[in-house]
Structures are given as structure tokens and as C-alpha cells.
C-alpha positions in Angstrom: 97.0 161.1 124.6 94.2 160.8 122.0 95.4 159.1 118.2 94.2 162.6 116.8 96.8 164.6 118.7 99.3 161.6 118.3 98.9 162.2 114.7 99.3 166.0 114.7 102.3 165.5 116.4 103.6 163.0 114.5 103.3 164.5 111.1 104.8 167.6 112.4 107.7 165.8 113.6 108.0 164.5 110.1 108.1 167.4 108.3 110.6 168.9 111.0 108.8 171.1 112.4 109.4 171.6 116.0 105.7 172.7 117.9 104.8 173.0 121.4 100.8 171.6 121.0 99.4 173.7 124.1 96.2 172.1 125.6 93.8 175.0 126.0 91.7 175.2 129.7 88.8 176.2 127.2 87.4 175.5 124.0 89.1 176.4 120.8 86.5 175.1 118.3 86.1 178.3 116.8 88.6 181.1 115.8 87.3 183.9 118.3 88.4 181.0 121.1 90.9 180.0 119.8 92.6 183.9 119.6 91.2 184.2 122.9 93.0 181.3 124.9 96.4 181.8 122.0 96.2 185.3 123.6 96.5 186.2 119.8 94.7 188.4 117.0 91.7 186.5 115.2 93.7 186.1 111.9 96.5 184.6 113.2 94.1 181.5 113.9 94.8 178.9 110.9 91.5 177.7 110.5 90.5 174.6 108.9 87.6 174.5 106.6 86.5 171.5 104.7 84.4 171.0 101.6 83.1 167.8 99.7 84.3 167.7 96.3 81.4 167.1 94.3 83.3 165.5 91.2 85.8 163.4 93.1 83.6 162.5 96.5 86.6 163.6 98.4 87.3 166.2 100.9 89.3 169.4 100.3 90.8 171.5 102.8 90.8 174.8 103.1 93.3 176.2 105.4 91.8 180.6 106.2 92.6 183.2 108.4 90.1 183.3 111.3 88.4 186.6 110.0 87.9 186.0 106.5 85.3 183.7 105.1 86.0 181.3 102.6 84.3 182.1 99.3 82.4 178.8 97.8 82.4 180.2 94.1 86.4 180.9 94.3 87.2 177.9 96.4 85.4 175.6 93.4 87.6 177.4 91.2 90.9 176.8 92.7 90.2 173.4 93.7 88.7 172.9 90.0 85.5 171.1 91.0 81.8 172.3 92.5 82.7 172.2 96.4 79.6 171.2 98.9 79.0 170.4 102.3 81.4 167.8 103.8 79.2 166.1 106.2 80.9 164.8 109.7 81.2 161.4 108.9 83.0 162.1 105.5 85.4 165.1 107.7 86.2 162.3 110.3 86.4 158.8 108.0 89.2 160.9 105.3 90.6 163.0 107.9 90.9 161.1 110.9 89.4 164.5 112.8 86.2 165.6 114.4 84.7 169.0 113.1 85.6 171.6 115.6 89.7 169.6 116.0 91.0 169.5 112.3 94.2 169.7 112.5 95.9 171.1 109.0 98.5 168.2 108.9 97.9 164.8 110.7 95.1 163.5 108.3 94.3 159.4 107.6 95.5 160.0 103.7 96.4 162.9 101.6 94.3 165.7 101.7 94.2 168.4 98.7 94.7 171.3 101.0 94.8 175.4 99.7 95.8 177.9 102.3 94.9 181.8 102.4 97.6 184.4 101.8 97.1 186.6 104.8 98.3 183.8 106.8 101.5 184.7 105.6 101.1 187.8 106.7 102.3 186.8 110.6 105.5 185.3 111.8 103.7 183.0 113.4 100.2 181.2 113.8 97.9 178.9 115.4 96.6 175.9 113.9 94.1 173.2 115.8 96.3 169.6 116.9 93.4 167.5 116.5 91.3 168.3 119.4 89.0 170.9 120.5 91.4 171.9 123.4 95.1 171.9 121.6 96.1 174.1 119.4 100.1 175.0 118.0 102.0 177.8 117.1 104.1 177.7 113.8 105.3 180.2 111.3 103.4 180.1 108.1 105.9 178.4 105.5 106.4 175.8 107.8 102.3 175.1 107.7 102.1 175.3 103.8 105.5 173.0 103.6 104.0 170.6 106.6 100.5 170.4 105.1 101.8 170.4 101.4 99.4 173.8 100.9 98.8 175.5 97.6 98.9 178.9 99.0 95.4 180.3 96.6 92.6 183.0 97.1 89.4 182.0 98.1 88.1 184.4 100.6 85.4 186.4 100.3 
């Protein structure tokens, strides 16, 4: 088992969330790929979008419904700082995950996290589990609690 996958499973267990992590036959790097693999609507995919806080220099995570796009202006207002592109090195250094497998939980260090209210419209959503082929289903309320996320409007 990869270290990334192990961290996600440990974080879910620590939060008291019973979620089965599934290895999919195909990659789940995009929301569309993940939805096809999970057999769910695209908006049921909890897509992790990472920005670099221009004031803090640290990553900020926005977990959005798969069909939504993050509005950088709204996200910057929510984060309280201008946001820029987070390169792959910064993402890996602060989260422990490679782009395409960033999970909403199990980061190397605490990450400021915001979640799209659209995800709360579903009984279950699916999120990356630390690799491009692993995903898990979770109730949105459990995802919010386990990730320490703040529900906020940051989508276009």
C-alpha cells in the first residue's frame, strides 16, 4: 500500500469515518473519470483544487463538486489572501500527494480547506484517496468534519 493511501485511510479512521477505499480499474484523475468509475453524477465527485496563498506561501485546498469550477476571485476573498498557482512541488511538499490524487484528508500537515456547498446536496460523495486510482465514498457531513473544511461559496 502506498504511503499516500495509508495516510488517507488513517485520517478517515482517526475521524471515526468508516469508508471503504476502492481501487478502480481505470484512472480517476479527473472528475469525469472518477464519476464514470464510481457510477455516480459528476457533481458527486469531491474534486480537490489546490492554490498557493500569495501572502502565506502555503497551499489552500478547495473541495468542489466535480462539475463546478473555482472562481479565483471568490476563492481569494474566502481565503483572505490573493491566490496563485500551486506548483507540483509545493503541493507534494505540503499535502504529501501528487496532483491527480490529492485527497481532502491525510495531508502531511494541516491544510486550510474550504468545501463547496453543492456537495451537501448528496447523501454520498466520492473523493480521491491519495492515488490516481483510489477513491472513497463519504457523507458530505463526515467529509466536512474529517477535513476540517469550512463550507463557503467560491465557485463560478
